[in-house]
NUGU-884257 format. One record per residue (C-alpha): residue in three letters; x, y, z. Coordinates in steps of 0.1 Angstrom, whole numbers, plus 5000, padded with zeros to 4 digits. Example, Ala and Ser with C-alpha at 12.3 -4.5 7.8 and 13.67 -1.06 7.14 Angstrom:
NUGU-884257
residu c1 c2 c3
ALA 5123 4955 5078;
SER 5137 4989 5071;
***
This chain:
NUGU-884257
residu c1 c2 c3
MET 2589 8323 8460;
LYS 2577 8349 8488;
ASN 2602 8359 8507;
THR 2594 8360 8544;
ASP 2609 8388 8551;
ASP 2589 8411 8526;
GLN 2559 8410 8551;
GLN 2530 8418 8527;
THR 2501 8434 8545;
LYS 2471 8410 8557;
LEU 2434 8420 8555;
ARG 2432 8392 8584;
SER 2460 8399 8614;
ALA 2464 8386 8650;
GLU 2441 8417 8658;
PRO 2408 8408 8658;
ASP 2390 8430 8627;
ALA 2417 8440 8616;
THR 2417 8470 8587;
LEU 2428 8476 8556;
HIS 2466 8489 8557;
ARG 2462 8510 8522;
SER 2441 8535 8512;
GLY 2406 8534 8488;
THR 2426 8554 8462;
GLU 2457 8529 8466;
LEU 2432 8498 8464;
HIS 2413 8509 8433;
THR 2446 8516 8413;
LEU 2454 8478 8423;
VAL 2422 8464 8417;
ARG 2414 8481 8380;
ALA 2449 8471 8370;
GLU 2438 8439 8375;
HIS 2404 8446 8364;
GLU 2423 8457 8331;
GLY 2450 8432 8328;
THR 2479 8456 8337;
LEU 2491 8440 8369;
VAL 2519 8422 8370;
ARG 2527 8399 8399;
ASP 2563 8392 8413;
SER 2565 8351 8404;
THR 2583 8346 8437;
GLU 2558 8363 8459;
GLU 2528 8343 8452;
SER 2546 8308 8465;
ASP 2565 8311 8501;
THR 2548 8310 8536;
ALA 2567 8302 8566;
ALA 2603 8286 8571;
ARG 2597 8248 8559;
THR 2615 8219 8553;
LEU 2613 8181 8538;
GLN 2632 8147 8560;
ALA 2623 8120 8538;
GLY 2621 8081 8552;
ARG 2640 8086 8582;
PRO 2632 8107 8619;
VAL 2657 8130 8634;
GLN 2662 8113 8670;
ASP 2660 8151 8687;
PRO 2629 8165 8678;
ASP 2640 8197 8685;
ALA 2669 8196 8667;
PRO 2670 8210 8631;
PHE 2682 8191 8603;
ALA 2715 8199 8602;
PRO 2746 8199 8622;
THR 2760 8232 8635;
LEU 2772 8254 8606;
LYS 2804 8253 8596;
ALA 2818 8277 8568;
PRO 2826 8254 8534;
GLU 2863 8251 8526;
SER 2875 8267 8491;
GLY 2883 8233 8482;
ALA 2853 8213 8490;
PRO 2849 8187 8460;
SER 2829 8188 8433;
ILE 2811 8161 8423;
PRO 2823 8143 8396;
GLN 2808 8131 8364;
GLY 2781 8098 8377;
GLY 2803 8103 8410;
SER 2783 8093 8441;
LEU 2775 8123 8463;
ASP 2792 8124 8498;
PRO 2793 8151 8527;
GLY 2815 8177 8519;
SER 2807 8176 8482;
VAL 2799 8206 8463;
ILE 2767 8208 8441;
LYS 2767 8236 8411;
GLN 2796 8258 8431;
ARG 2772 8268 8459;
PHE 2751 8239 8477;
VAL 2777 8222 8503;
LEU 2766 8189 8512;
GLU 2772 8184 8552;
THR 2747 8152 8557;
MET 2724 8129 8545;
LEU 2689 8130 8562;
GLY 2672 8101 8547;
LYS 2665 8082 8518;
GLY 2631 8089 8495;
GLY 2614 8075 8469;
MET 2625 8094 8442;
GLY 2661 8099 8462;
LEU 2682 8113 8485;
VAL 2680 8142 8509;
PHE 2709 8161 8526;
GLY 2712 8185 8551;
ALA 2738 8216 8530;
VAL 2748 8250 8532;
ASP 2738 8273 8505;
ARG 2772 8293 8505;
ARG 2749 8324 8486;
LYS 2732 8329 8519;
LEU 2767 8327 8536;
GLU 2779 8354 8517;
ALA 2749 8372 8522;
ARG 2759 8372 8557;
ASP 2721 8351 8563;
PRO 2721 8336 8599;
ASN 2702 8305 8586;
PRO 2721 8291 8555;
HIS 2711 8257 8558;
VAL 2690 8246 8537;
ALA 2673 8209 8527;
LEU 2688 8195 8492;
LYS 2674 8165 8474;
VAL 2688 8145 8446;
LEU 2680 8115 8430;
ASN 2688 8082 8442;
ALA 2713 8061 8416;
ASP 2683 8036 8407;
PHE 2657 8059 8398;
ALA 2684 8081 8382;
ARG 2689 8053 8355;
HIS 2652 8060 8347;
PRO 2654 8077 8312;
GLN 2636 8102 8321;
SER 2640 8107 8355;
PHE 2652 8144 8353;
MET 2612 8153 8338;
ALA 2598 8134 8369;
LEU 2616 8154 8393;
GLN 2613 8184 8378;
ARG 2576 8175 8379;
GLU 2580 8175 8416;
ALA 2594 8207 8418;
ARG 2566 8229 8393;
LYS 2542 8216 8413;
ALA 2555 8219 8448;
GLN 2563 8256 8440;
THR 2530 8262 8430;
LEU 2518 8248 8467;
ALA 2520 8278 8490;
HIS 2502 8270 8520;
PRO 2510 8261 8557;
ASN 2506 8227 8550;
VAL 2526 8221 8524;
VAL 2564 8216 8520;
THR 2579 8249 8502;
VAL 2605 8241 8475;
PHE 2627 8268 8465;
ASP 2646 8253 8435;
PHE 2647 8231 8410;
ASP 2684 8228 8388;
ARG 2714 8202 8377;
ASP 2753 8200 8380;
GLY 2758 8179 8355;
ASP 2741 8143 8360;
THR 2731 8156 8393;
VAL 2694 8167 8394;
TYR 2680 8185 8426;
MET 2657 8207 8437;
THR 2661 8226 8475;
MET 2638 8230 8503;
GLU 2644 8250 8537;
LEU 2649 8235 8568;
LEU 2630 8233 8597;
LYS 2629 8216 8633;
GLY 2604 8184 8642;
ARG 2598 8155 8633;
SER 2586 8130 8608;
LEU 2548 8119 8614;
ASP 2557 8078 8604;
ALA 2581 8084 8637;
ILE 2550 8093 8657;
VAL 2526 8065 8643;
ARG 2555 8043 8650;
GLU 2558 8051 8688;
GLY 2521 8051 8695;
ARG 2516 8012 8678;
GLY 2493 7997 8696;
LYS 2482 8024 8724;
GLY 2473 8052 8695;
ASN 2474 8089 8708;
SER 2449 8114 8720;
ALA 2422 8132 8701;
GLU 2436 8167 8715;
PHE 2469 8155 8701;
ALA 2458 8141 8667;
LEU 2428 8160 8654;
PRO 2448 8189 8650;
ILE 2475 8172 8628;
ILE 2445 8150 8606;
ARG 2429 8188 8602;
GLY 2458 8200 8592;
ILE 2472 8177 8566;
ALA 2431 8180 8554;
GLU 2434 8214 8549;
GLY 2470 8212 8526;
LEU 2451 8188 8509;
ALA 2422 8210 8503;
TYR 2444 8237 8487;
ALA 2461 8213 8466;
HIS 2430 8196 8454;
ARG 2413 8228 8445;
LYS 2449 8237 8421;
GLY 2437 8201 8410;
ILE 2466 8185 8421;
VAL 2464 8149 8437;
HIS 2492 8135 8462;
SER 2490 8099 8451;
ASP 2514 8091 8474;
LEU 2500 8099 8510;
LYS 2512 8081 8538;
PRO 2527 8091 8579;
GLY 2565 8091 8561;
ASN 2558 8122 8537;
VAL 2541 8142 8562;
PHE 2563 8162 8585;
ILE 2553 8175 8619;
ALA 2570 8210 8629;
SER 2582 8214 8662;
ASP 2552 8243 8665;
GLY 2528 8213 8655;
THR 2520 8227 8621;
ALA 2515 8193 8600;
LYS 2530 8199 8568;
ILE 2526 8181 8538;
LEU 2559 8161 8519;
ASP 2569 8152 8483;
PHE 2549 8158 8458;
GLY 2569 8136 8433;
ILE 2542 8114 8427;
ALA 2515 8143 8428;
ARG 2497 8140 8391;
ALA 2471 8167 8380;
VAL 2436 8152 8376;
PRO 2432 8142 8342;
SER 2404 8167 8339;
SER 2424 8196 8350;
ILE 2450 8192 8325;
THR 2445 8204 8285;
GLU 2459 8180 8257;
GLU 2488 8210 8256;
ASN 2502 8213 8289;
LYS 2497 8176 8297;
ASP 2531 8158 8306;
GLU 2537 8124 8283;
PHE 2559 8112 8314;
ASP 2542 8098 8346;
ALA 2559 8093 8375;
GLY 2530 8069 8387;
SER 2543 8046 8356;
LEU 2568 8040 8377;
GLY 2544 8020 8402;
ALA 2553 8050 8430;
TYR 2527 8045 8460;
THR 2529 8028 8490;
GLU 2502 7994 8488;
ALA 2493 7999 8525;
TYR 2479 8032 8518;
ALA 2468 8030 8479;
THR 2433 8025 8469;
ASP 2422 7999 8445;
GLU 2421 8024 8420;
MET 2455 8030 8422;
VAL 2466 7998 8426;
ALA 2449 7991 8393;
GLY 2465 8018 8373;
VAL 2432 8039 8372;
ASP 2439 8074 8366;
PRO 2447 8098 8397;
HIS 2416 8110 8417;
THR 2416 8135 8449;
ALA 2398 8109 8462;
ASP 2427 8084 8463;
ASP 2440 8110 8490;
MET 2413 8106 8514;
TYR 2415 8070 8517;
ALA 2457 8071 8525;
LEU 2442 8104 8549;
GLY 2418 8080 8566;
ILE 2443 8053 8570;
ILE 2468 8079 8585;
ALA 2439 8092 8607;
TYR 2426 8059 8620;
GLU 2463 8049 8625;
LEU 2476 8080 8647;
VAL 2441 8078 8670;
THR 2445 8042 8674;
GLY 2477 8027 8673;
PHE 2470 8003 8643;
HIS 2463 8001 8607;
PRO 2428 7995 8597;
TYR 2434 7968 8574;
GLN 2467 7950 8589;
ARG 2484 7968 8565;
HIS 2474 7948 8537;
SER 2464 7968 8505;
ALA 2429 7975 8497;
PRO 2424 7947 8469;
ASN 2435 7921 8496;
ALA 2417 7936 8527;
ARG 2387 7933 8507;
LYS 2394 7901 8496;
LEU 2398 7888 8530;
GLY 2365 7908 8541;
ILE 2387 7924 8567;
LYS 2362 7955 8584;
PRO 2379 7982 8609;
ASP 2369 7986 8645;
PRO 2344 8013 8654;
LEU 2366 8045 8664;
LYS 2367 8050 8705;
GLY 2373 8081 8721;
LEU 2364 8108 8689;
LYS 2331 8128 8688;
ARG 2305 8113 8663;
LYS 2311 8137 8634;
HIS 2353 8133 8637;
ALA 2349 8096 8637;
ARG 2323 8095 8609;
ALA 2349 8115 8583;
ILE 2376 8091 8589;
GLU 2353 8063 8584;
ARG 2336 8072 8554;
CYS 2378 8077 8542;
LEU 2383 8041 8551;
SER 2353 8029 8519;
PHE 2371 8010 8493;
GLU 2347 8025 8467;
ARG 2356 8057 8453;
LYS 2322 8071 8452;
ASP 2319 8067 8487;
ARG 2346 8084 8502;
PRO 2346 8120 8508;
GLN 2358 8131 8469;
THR 2380 8162 8479;
ALA 2395 8172 8510;
GLY 2374 8201 8513;
GLU 2343 8179 8513;
PHE 2362 8158 8544;
LEU 2367 8191 8560;
LYS 2325 8205 8560;
LEU 2321 8164 8576;
PHE 2352 8165 8601;
ARG 2339 8204 8616;
GLY 2303 8192 8616;
VAL 2275 8217 8613;
THR 2274 8246 8639;
ARG 2245 8253 8663;
LEU 2246 8287 8644;
GLN 2250 8271 8611;
LYS 2215 8247 8623;
PHE 2198 8285 8632;
THR 2206 8296 8602;
LEU 2191 8272 8582;
ALA 2164 8271 8603;
ALA 2155 8310 8600;
SER 2163 8307 8564;
ALA 2136 8286 8558;
VAL 2107 8302 8575;
LEU 2125 8335 8554;
ALA 2120 8318 8523;
LEU 2080 8304 8530;
THR 2068 8339 8546;
ALA 2091 8359 8519;
GLY 2062 8343 8491;
TYR 2052 8365 8467;
PHE 2079 8391 8468;
GLY 2110 8372 8466;
TYR 2096 8362 8430;
GLN 2091 8393 8418;
ASN 2120 8404 8427;
TYR 2140 8378 8412;
LEU 2119 8389 8380;
GLU 2135 8425 8387;
THR 2171 8412 8392;
SER 2170 8387 8365;
PRO 2200 8393 8334;
SER 2181 8406 8307;
ILE 2201 8382 8286;
ALA 2200 8344 8291;
PHE 2236 8328 8296;
SER 2231 8304 8268;
ASP 2223 8330 8244;
LEU 2257 8351 8252;
PRO 2285 8342 8224;
ALA 2302 8312 8230;
THR 2332 8331 8232;
SER 2316 8356 8260;
GLN 2304 8323 8282;
GLN 2338 8310 8280;
ASP 2351 8343 8290;
PHE 2325 8347 8323;
ARG 2336 8311 8333;
THR 2374 8321 8336;
ALA 2370 8353 8350;
MET 2347 8332 8377;
LYS 2373 8307 8379;
GLU 2405 8333 8387;
GLY 2382 8350 8412;
ASP 2375 8316 8433;
GLU 2409 8305 8434;
ALA 2418 8341 8446;
TRP 2394 8344 8471;
ALA 2400 8305 8482;
PHE 2441 8321 8487;
TYR 2422 8347 8507;
GLU 2408 8323 8530;
ASN 2437 8306 8533;
GLU 2464 8333 8538;
GLY 2446 8364 8542;
LEU 2461 8386 8524;
ASP 2454 8420 8505;
ASP 2460 8403 8469;
GLY 2441 8376 8474;
ILE 2406 8393 8478;
MET 2415 8423 8455;
SER 2422 8396 8430;
ALA 2392 8379 8435;
LEU 2369 8418 8432;
ALA 2385 8420 8399;
SER 2383 8390 8382;
TYR 2342 8387 8398;
ALA 2335 8422 8382;
ARG 2352 8414 8351;
ALA 2326 8383 8349;
TYR 2295 8405 8360;
ASP 2306 8429 8329;
ILE 2303 8400 8307;
HIS 2270 8392 8319;
PRO 2253 8420 8336;
ARG 2227 8407 8373;
ASN 2245 8375 8366;
ARG 2233 8358 8399;
GLU 2264 8339 8405;
ALA 2287 8366 8394;
VAL 2266 8393 8423;
ALA 2267 8369 8446;
ALA 2306 8365 8441;
LEU 2310 8399 8446;
ASN 2283 8405 8474;
ARG 2303 8384 8496;
THR 2337 8400 8485;
ALA 2323 8432 8493;
ASP 2310 8423 8526;
GLU 2338 8410 8537;
VAL 2360 8442 8526;
LEU 2334 8461 8546;
ARG 2336 8437 8577;
VAL 2376 8443 8582;
THR 2369 8479 8575;
LYS 2345 8490 8597;
ASP 2363 8500 8628;
ASP 2375 8529 8609;
PRO 2346 8546 8590;
ALA 2367 8573 8570;
ARG 2385 8537 8552;
ARG 2352 8521 8554;
HIS 2339 8549 8533;
GLU 2369 8552 8505;
MET 2370 8517 8501;
ALA 2332 8516 8494;
GLU 2336 8543 8469;
SER 2366 8526 8453;
LEU 2341 8499 8451;
GLN 2317 8516 8437;
GLN 2340 8529 8409;
LEU 2349 8489 8400;
SER 2314 8481 8391;
ALA 2279 8491 8377;
HIS 2265 8463 8404;
PHE 2279 8481 8439;
ARG 2264 8511 8429;
LYS 2230 8494 8436;
TYR 2242 8469 8463;
ALA 2226 8486 8496;
PRO 2257 8480 8523;
VAL 2280 8495 8498;
VAL 2258 8525 8491;
ASP 2253 8529 8529;
ALA 2292 8529 8535;
ALA 2301 8554 8506;
ARG 2275 8582 8519;
***
């Protein structure tokens, strides 16, 4: 977990074109260390972003009130949980968490507001946490511990502003629990209920839809499908930020799971999905797919905008059988309506395959992008012979297919790590993301010099470094020199060469 009190320097700050706050030498040391495989990260700094919470099932009556009563120091004699006993306010878990009130019920357990004694001892001004435990019915399942462990593990890997953050996973005797931080706000389920029959304005609904999609896109890039997305599993913070809750049913996409780390137990085997938001494939027990989340997102978006479920709350198989067709969306821009309507397709192949694909449709093509595409076409026609000659001169001397199998695999691994780091930078704007990307792409380039995929990735990343340092010539020069030390490619890449002069 990343400590929010430990502020990391950002490449993108509130000020435009923020500059790097490390010297070129220091950054070069960081890049080179990672490039050589010696950089060790503190795992607690990888996954926490901002204070978030989980509230499952029931909305808070006062949307501006935190999910916890006024802080009261726990009595030293507060009862511990008896073996196999029930949980009540005042009970203490692990001699640390004092339960104060039950916040709600979720598919996998109960959620309590609690006080963390360690935070009290440290005089933390906000010692409240949300604590989730398996409910009695679910706890009878012989592999319930594995289910909640999976929930915690997956949630802890998702460090994104639109995904709720899980802090810890543990057990106290028969009580299996995990902790999350509390926030002010309310459940999206309450908002959807209030809007039934009338809907909400585009101005209100679109940022929520976009936020959910961005959180899902981050999870999809990590190969994680939520599998039970619904209004009750989305929380709207008091600042309007949408946060996805309860990855308890989230399952890794089959193609991203190796035989060594694939869990034997799948929470989906419990039939834990919500029919009104589940696809035909989910109901039929087909392996999860990111496009399943897109169907649920489409229904949530439709409900939020119109005030009605597009299929009258029928399951996908029943809605298809009954021939129900959603009314066209009104009051939205065409690009927004079309993106949402595509999500509502019964056929998996007809839906956006990932949240990233949905966001591209949702955002549409800007005028600048259209102009760029047109200009690119003209340049392609006029470049002709010169472009072809340059292509030959800059192509790898050895075809990728002629590399040893181990080298090919090492290249793909380095590129994948670089892409993941770049995605992290794009979402969080932190130095570590872009520097890790540079190191991984440079490693890939070393394995297959002049590889076009590696070159394009290096150029894109270097361009960003130069962009954010453009207002500080001295630092920009330092960074350019560091880039040239990092990879031979940058000794010929014109923008870096110019900046290093």
